[in-house]
N, C-alpha and C positions, 0 to 999 in steps of 0.2 A: 055787588060785593061778593058774596056769598061765591056766586062763579068765580071772581078772581083771587079770592079766599083756597080756593079748591085748585085752583091755578098754582096759584106759588105756589103750594104745601107738594103741589104733585112736581113743579118745578127744583120744589128744596129736597125732595128725596132723589129726582133724578140725578140734581148734582151731590149729595151724600153718596149716591150708589158710586159715582165715578171715582168722586175722590178717594172711597172708599176702594173702588178698583185698582187705583193708584196707587194706592198706600200699600197695597198688595204687590206692585208690583217694583215700587221701588224696595219693600223691606226684602223682596230677593234680592236686586242689583246691591245693594248695602249688604245683608249676607255673603254672597258673592264676591265683594270686594275687602270685604274681612278677612276671608278665608280666602283670597289671594294675597294677600296685605302680611295672613299672617303665615303661608308659604311659602313669600318670598323673603320672612325674616328669617325662616329658619334656614333657608338655603342661604342668604347672606351669611348665616352665623357658620354653617358648615363649612362654608368657603373656607371663611375667617380662618377657622381650625385648623386648615391644611394648609394656611399660606404663611411661607416667613417675614417675618417685617424687612422692610428695604431698606437692607446691610449694602455698605459698599462691599461686592466680593474681590478684595484685592489682598493678598498676602507680601507679609515685609522681606519674608524670607523664601526664596525657591530651594528646593530639591536637587539634587545632580543625580542623574543614573550614567556613571563614566564609563564609556566603551572604550576598550584600544581596538585602534584601526590598523595599527602597525602591522607591515607584513610577517608570518609568522616565517620563518625560516632560523636557520643554521648559525646564522652570525649575531642574530638577534638572542643565542640564547642565553640565560642567566642574565639578561639586562632588565633592570627595571625601567618602568615607564612612568613620568611623571603625568601629572594630572592636565598639565597645559598638552599637553601631545594628544590626551585622547578627546572624545566625542561624549559632549551631555544631547544625549539623546531626549531630554527633557525642556533643548533649549530647541520648541518650535514658537512657530507665528499663533495665537490664540492660547496657551498653552499658560495658566496661571494656578498656582499651588490653591487659592482658593477654590478652584472648578474643585476640591476634591473633598472641600468642606464636608464632614460627619454632624453634624453638631447644628441641629433646628430652632431657631429661636423661633414657633410659630405665634401668631396673631392668638392672643389670651382673652377673645371676647366674652362678657357675660349677658347680666343681667341688665346693667348700667349701659352696655354697649345698644341693647336690645331695643334697651329704651330711647336710648339717642339712634335710634332709626324712625324709630315713632313722631319724633321731631323735626319735621320739615319745612319751617315759616323759622324767623327768626325773630326771638319772641323781644322788644321792649320790655326791659325788668322795671321800666317805674309804671308805665300805663299794664303790662303782663301783658298786651295784646301785640299781635303777628305786626311787625314792622311792613308800614308798603315800599315796594321798587315803583316806580309812577302810581298809576292805581292797581297792580295786582301783588300781592304780599310776596315778602322776600322770601327764597328761600337759598340761593347762595349764602354759603355762612353757616347753614345750617347745623345743627352738631348730625343731620343723618347727613349733610351734604360732605360735613369734616369725615365722618367716618367710612363712606364709599371713599372719599379721593384718598384716602390713608392704605385703604383695600384698593384701590385700585395702583398707587404705585409701589406696593408690595408686588402686585402681581406682575406689575410690568419689567422691576428687578429680576425676578422669580425669572421674565421671557427672556430679559438679556441675558442669562447667569445660562439658563439653556442652549441660546443661539451660540456663545461663545463654546459652550461643551462641544456641542455640535462642528462647530466651527474647527476644535482641536483635535477633533476624535477620528477625522481621517487624516490629519498628517500624522499622528500616532499611530495610526493603522500602517501606513506607510515604512514611516521608520522601524515598526517591529517585522515589516515582509521582508524588509533587506537584513537585519537582523536572523531571523531565522534564512532568510538562503544563503549568507554569508558562512552561519553556524554550520545548515545542512551540507558547505563544500569542502567545508573541513573535517566534518566527521568521517568519510571516506578517508581522509589524507592520515586521519587517526588511526582510525582498522587498521589501518595498513600499518603506520609508524607501529602495531601494537603489534601488528604479528611480525613484524621484520626484530622486534625487541624480544618477544618469544620465540623466536627462533634462536636469535642470536645468544640468548640465555639457554636455551637447548646444547648448542654446539658449545657454549662455555660451559655447561653441567660437563657434558663428553669429554671436553680437553681436559678439567679438572679431573676427572674420572683417570681419563691417560694417562695422564701426569701424576695421580696418584699411585695406578701400576707401574711408570717406568719409576717409580720412588720407591717402591716397594722393592722392584725387581734390581735399583741400584745397591740397594739396603744389603739385599742379597748377596749381590756379585763383591760388595765389601765386606761381608761376612766368610762369603768363600777364600776371596783374597787374606785376611786375616787367617783364616784355616789354615791356607796354602801358603803364608809366609810364618807361620809358625811351624808348620811342619816342612819347611825349609829351612828354619833357622834351627829345629831337633835335627835335621840331615845331615846342616854345618854343623852341628856340636859332636853327634856320627863320626862326620869323614878326619873333624880335627882329631878324635880320637883315635881313629883308625891310625891316621898318620903318625899319632903319635906311639903306637904301640909298634908300629911299621918299625918307626923311627930306633923303637927299644930294639926291634927282634934283627936289623941291618947290625945296630952296636954289638948285638950280641954276636950274633954269624960273624962280622971279625974281627972279634975276640978269640971265638971259639969254630973253626970250621967244621973242625970233625964232628960237632952238635949241630951237623946246618939242619943233619934230617927231624933231629930231634926240638930242636925250636920251632921250624916248621908246621913241625904236630903241634905242637903247645900254643901257636898262634894260630893256627885254627880250632885249637880248640878256646884260643881265650876268645876268637872270633865270634865262635861256636855261641859263647858264654856272653856274649853280648848280644847277641843278638835276640839269644834266646832264654834261657836261664838265668842271666844277670837279669833285661828285663822283669822277669818274673821277681827274683830278687827284691826286685826296688818297687815292683807292686807289691810287693808283700810288707811297706815298711810304713801304704799307704793308711790311713784314717778308714776304718768301720763303718764310723757312726759318730755323729755332732749330736749335740744338747740341742733340747726341743724349742723353737721358738722361731721367729721369723732371722731370714737370713741374706733379702736380697727383695729386689720387682724388678718387673720386665723391663726393659729398656725397647726391643721391637719384639714383634710377634707375627710371625708369617705361618700361618693356619693353614694353607695348601701345602706347603714344602715342609709345615710340619719342623718346624726349628725357632729355636727362638734366642737373643742374645739376653740377660741377664747379669743387672749389677749386688753382687755381691757387697754385704758391707767390710770393712778393713779385718772385726772381730771373726767373722764367716768365712775370709781366706785364712786367719791362722788359726782357726780349727779344722780347718781342710788342706791345709798345706804346713802346718805347723807355724812359731813364731817370728820363724826366719825364715819359712815361706820356700824353704827345701825341699820339704818331701813334693814326692809327687801329687796327682791331682787324681783324686778317688772319682773312679764312676756310679756316681752315688746318687741316687733317686730322690726328688725332694715333691713336695704337695704345693700344691696352688691355690689361692684365696681372693677372692671379689669382695671388700667391705662392702656391706651393706646389701649385698646377693641373699636371696631365699631360693633357694633351690629343694632338688630333694635331699643331701649333703649340707645344706647351712651353705656358706660362704664358700665350700670347696669346692672348685670346680673344673680340675686335672691335677693333671703331674708332670713331671720332665727330668731328664735324665742327664747328667755331664756328659758331654764329650769332647769338648775342646775349648783352653783357656786361651785370651789376648794376651799376646805381652804388654808386661809394662802396664796392663792394665788390674781392677778390678773387674772385667766381662767376661762372663765364663758362655759360650755356645754348648746349645744344650738341645737334644731331642725331645718334643713333645708329643708323650707317650696315649698312643688311639686305644689302649685296651680300657681305658675311662675317661669320658668326660664330659662334664655337662653342659659349657656354652665355649665356643673360641676364646681362646687368650685375648687379650688387651694389654697394651703398656701400663704402665704402674701396680697392675696384679700383684699380690705377695707372693713371695715363697717364702715358705718356710718346710719345717723339719717337725717330722711328728714321730 
C-alpha cells in the first residue's frame, strides 16, 4: 500500500510537471495569438483610415475642353467657330469627371469598430451565447464579418476607380500628343507670319516717313508757288502801272512833239522813281512796331529749309497793314513761344522775320532766324510781339 501510494505520488508529480510544461507552452501561444490579433487589428484600422467609402464614382455633369480643329487659312480670318464644329478632348473612352474627385470620404473607424473586429461569432441575444452553424459556431454575419466586408467593398471600389483612371490616362496622353504635335506645327508658321508682319510694319513705317517727306516737300513747293504767284501778281501790277505811264507818255508825246526829249527824260525819271525811290517812299509808310501780345500761330514749319507759314489774326494784320490793309507789309521780327515748354528762356523757343504775304489770306511766309533758337519750331507754336 505504501509502495502504491509512492507510485501514485510520483505519477501525480510527473503529470503535474507535464501539465505545468504544457501550461507554459500554451501561455506562450496565447500571448503570440493575442499579439497577432492586436497587430492585425491595428493594421486593419490603419487600412480603414486611408480607404474611401464604396461610393459610386460617377458624375452627372461632364466638363468640356473644346479644341478648334478647323484649318488655319486666310479665308477663315475673323470667322467664329461654334461649339458643334469643335472637338471635345475629354470625350474619350473611360474618362469620367468623377475620376478627378478631390474630396475624400474615408472610413472613420474608432473604438466601436475595433471592438467589433473582436466579435467573430454571431451572438444569440436571448442566451448571450454564440449561435451554431451546424456543429460549428456561426461567424458569417458577425460584427467582424460585416466590418471586413465593408472594408473589402470599399477597397474594391477604389480598385475599380484606379483601373478606370489607368484606362483613361493613355487615351488622354494620346490626345495631348496629338494637340502638342498640331501646336508645334503651327509655331513655325506663326513665327514666319510674325516676321512677315514685322517686316511689313517696317515697310509701312518707311513709306509713311517717305510720304511725310513728300508732304513736307509739297507744302514747301506750295509755299514757293504761292510766293511766286504773289511776286507774279506784284510784277503784273508793276507792268500795268508801267503801261499806264507809257500811255500817258504817248499821249503827251502826241500833243507836244517838241517836248519828246523832255518827256522821255521824265518817263525815265518816273521809272527810276518807281523802281527805286518810289518803293523806298512806300516802305517808309510801313509800320515799325506793333503792340505787345500774341499775333498768330505757326501752320507749317520747315526747320530744314528755315521757313514757316504763319496764320496772323485779323487784328494783327490790321496792325501791320493798317485798318484797310492798304499799307505795305513791314519786314518785322517776332518771337515764338510754345505753351508749357520749360527751357533756358522759359516758353520762348525762337524768332521769325516776315518775308512775304499770301494774297487773299492772313498767311505770312517768314524766315526762321537761326541766330538764336532753343528747339525746332512746330505747328501751333504761338508768334507774339515783345
